[in-house]
PASEBA-1860 file (N, C-alpha, C; in nm, 3 decimals):
! residues 70
1> MARIVRDQ> 0.081/-0.117/0.002/0.000/-0.001/-0.001/0.085/0.126/-0.002 ~ 0.195/0.118/0.070/0.285/0.239/0.073/0.336/0.266/-0.068 ~ 0.365/0.164/-0.145/0.410/0.186/-0.277/0.308/0.250/-0.367 ~ 0.183/0.207/-0.350/0.073/0.268/-0.431/0.059/0.416/-0.392 ~ 0.060/0.445/-0.261/0.047/0.587/-0.222/0.164/0.669/-0.273 ~ 0.286/0.615/-0.266/0.402/0.690/-0.307/0.396/0.714/-0.460 ~ 0.366/0.608/-0.536/0.361/0.622/-0.681/0.251/0.719/-0.727 ~ 0.136/0.707/-0.668/0.027/0.796/-0.713/0.047/0.937/-0.661
9> TEKRNFAL> 0.112/0.955/-0.549/0.135/1.096/-0.499/0.237/1.164/-0.593 ~ 0.334/1.090/-0.637/0.433/1.143/-0.730/0.363/1.187/-0.863 ~ 0.266/1.110/-0.904/0.198/1.139/-1.029/0.090/1.248/-1.012 ~ 0.051/1.270/-0.886/-0.053/1.371/-0.850/-0.188/1.339/-0.921 ~ -0.213/1.211/-0.937/-0.342/1.173/-0.997/-0.423/1.105/-0.883 ~ -0.496/1.185/-0.808/-0.569/1.135/-0.697/-0.693/1.060/-0.731 ~ -0.750/1.087/-0.846/-0.869/1.009/-0.893/-0.823/0.866/-0.918 ~ -0.709/0.852/-0.980/-0.653/0.714/-1.004/-0.623/0.645/-0.875
17> TEAVFAEL> -0.568/0.721/-0.778/-0.537/0.665/-0.645/-0.660/0.611/-0.578 ~ -0.769/0.688/-0.585/-0.894/0.643/-0.531/-0.946/0.515/-0.598 ~ -0.933/0.512/-0.730/-0.974/0.387/-0.802/-0.894/0.268/-0.766 ~ -0.764/0.289/-0.750/-0.677/0.178/-0.711/-0.710/0.126/-0.578 ~ -0.733/0.213/-0.480/-0.771/0.168/-0.346/-0.909/0.103/-0.343 ~ -1.000/0.150/-0.426/-1.133/0.085/-0.433/-1.120/-0.055/-0.484 ~ -1.039/-0.076/-0.587/-1.018/-0.210/-0.641/-0.948/-0.300/-0.539 ~ -0.850/-0.244/-0.468/-0.779/-0.320/-0.367/-0.873/-0.361/-0.255
25> LLEVVEHY> -0.957/-0.267/-0.211/-1.054/-0.305/-0.106/-1.152/-0.413/-0.153 ~ -1.195/-0.404/-0.275/-1.285/-0.507/-0.326/-1.219/-0.641/-0.335 ~ -1.090/-0.642/-0.375/-1.016/-0.770/-0.374/-1.001/-0.831/-0.239 ~ -0.976/-0.745/-0.137/-0.966/-0.799/0.003/-1.095/-0.855/0.053 ~ -1.204/-0.780/0.028/-1.337/-0.818/0.080/-1.392/-0.940/0.002 ~ -1.344/-0.956/-0.119/-1.397/-1.069/-0.202/-1.371/-1.203/-0.134 ~ -1.265/-1.212/-0.053/-1.232/-1.338/0.015/-1.339/-1.372/0.119 ~ -1.413/-1.272/0.166/-1.516/-1.293/0.269/-1.659/-1.293/0.217
33> RDDSFQIG> -1.680/-1.288/0.085/-1.810/-1.271/0.030/-1.896/-1.402/0.044 ~ -1.836/-1.512/0.060/-1.906/-1.638/0.071/-1.921/-1.686/0.214 ~ -1.876/-1.607/0.309/-1.887/-1.641/0.452/-2.025/-1.598/0.503 ~ -2.121/-1.686/0.495/-2.258/-1.644/0.523/-2.292/-1.614/0.668 ~ -2.198/-1.646/0.758/-2.224/-1.616/0.901/-2.159/-1.486/0.950 ~ -2.106/-1.413/0.858/-2.041/-1.284/0.887/-2.100/-1.174/0.801 ~ -2.050/-1.056/0.811/-2.099/-0.941/0.738/-2.034/-0.930/0.602 ~ -1.936/-1.015/0.565/-1.862/-1.005/0.441/-1.951/-0.997/0.317
41> PIIYYHLE> -2.055/-1.081/0.305/-2.136/-1.073/0.185/-2.208/-0.937/0.168 ~ -2.248/-0.880/0.276/-2.315/-0.750/0.275/-2.218/-0.640/0.232 ~ -2.096/-0.642/0.286/-2.001/-0.543/0.252/-1.960/-0.558/0.107 ~ -1.939/-0.682/0.062/-1.896/-0.700/-0.076/-2.007/-0.655/-0.173 ~ -2.134/-0.684/-0.142/-2.244/-0.640/-0.227/-2.251/-0.486/-0.232 ~ -2.232/-0.422/-0.118/-2.234/-0.275/-0.113/-2.120/-0.216/-0.200 ~ -1.998/-0.270/-0.185/-1.885/-0.218/-0.258/-1.901/-0.244/-0.410 ~ -1.955/-0.358/-0.446/-1.976/-0.389/-0.586/-2.079/-0.296/-0.646
49> KAREADAV> -2.189/-0.271/-0.578/-2.290/-0.178/-0.626/-2.239/-0.037/-0.633 ~ -2.154/0.005/-0.540/-2.097/0.137/-0.547/-2.004/0.150/-0.670 ~ -1.931/0.046/-0.700/-1.844/0.045/-0.818/-1.933/0.055/-0.946 ~ -2.042/-0.025/-0.950/-2.130/-0.016/-1.063/-2.190/0.127/-1.080 ~ -2.229/0.184/-0.973/-2.285/0.323/-0.977/-2.180/0.422/-1.030 ~ -2.058/0.409/-0.988/-1.951/0.494/-1.035/-1.933/0.476/-1.186 ~ -1.938/0.355/-1.233/-1.923/0.326/-1.376/-2.035/0.388/-1.456 ~ -2.159/0.377/-1.404/-2.275/0.436/-1.475/-2.263/0.588/-1.476
57> RTLYARAE> -2.222/0.649/-1.363/-2.202/0.795/-1.360/-2.097/0.837/-1.459 ~ -1.990/0.760/-1.471/-1.885/0.794/-1.569/-1.935/0.784/-1.713 ~ -2.011/0.684/-1.742/-2.070/0.671/-1.874/-2.157/0.786/-1.910 ~ -2.248/0.820/-1.820/-2.337/0.936/-1.849/-2.262/1.065/-1.856 ~ -2.162/1.083/-1.776/-2.084/1.209/-1.781/-2.010/1.219/-1.916 ~ -1.956/1.109/-1.964/-1.883/1.110/-2.089/-1.988/1.132/-2.203 ~ -2.101/1.072/-2.197/-2.203/1.093/-2.296/-2.249/1.240/-2.298 ~ -2.267/1.299/-2.183/-2.306/1.439/-2.174/-2.198/1.529/-2.228
65> FNRPGA> -2.076/1.497/-2.197/-1.960/1.580/-2.241/-1.946/1.575/-2.394 ~ -1.972/1.458/-2.450/-1.949/1.436/-2.596/-2.075/1.472/-2.679 ~ -2.179/1.515/-2.614/-2.306/1.540/-2.683/-2.291/1.666/-2.772 ~ -2.330/1.658/-2.897/-2.319/1.775/-2.983/-2.410/1.885/-2.935 ~ -2.362/2.006/-2.944/-2.448/2.123/-2.905/-2.441/2.151/-2.753 ~ -2.360/2.077/-2.676/-2.350/2.099/-2.535/-2.250/2.203/-2.499
END
């Protein structure tokens, strides 16, 4: 994690840093998604849906930006 922070801080791309940490968090929680007696499945579902919502927002923002006459 320290390497990720150092590399991204040097590049000054904080949006990419946020995306990298989101993916890392999803990878860590993925190991607990099938543990039905813990909260892992709920957290994994929430993180996955948040990632999907970010993807949809990005698509609509790009479509709005590329719209002729905007």
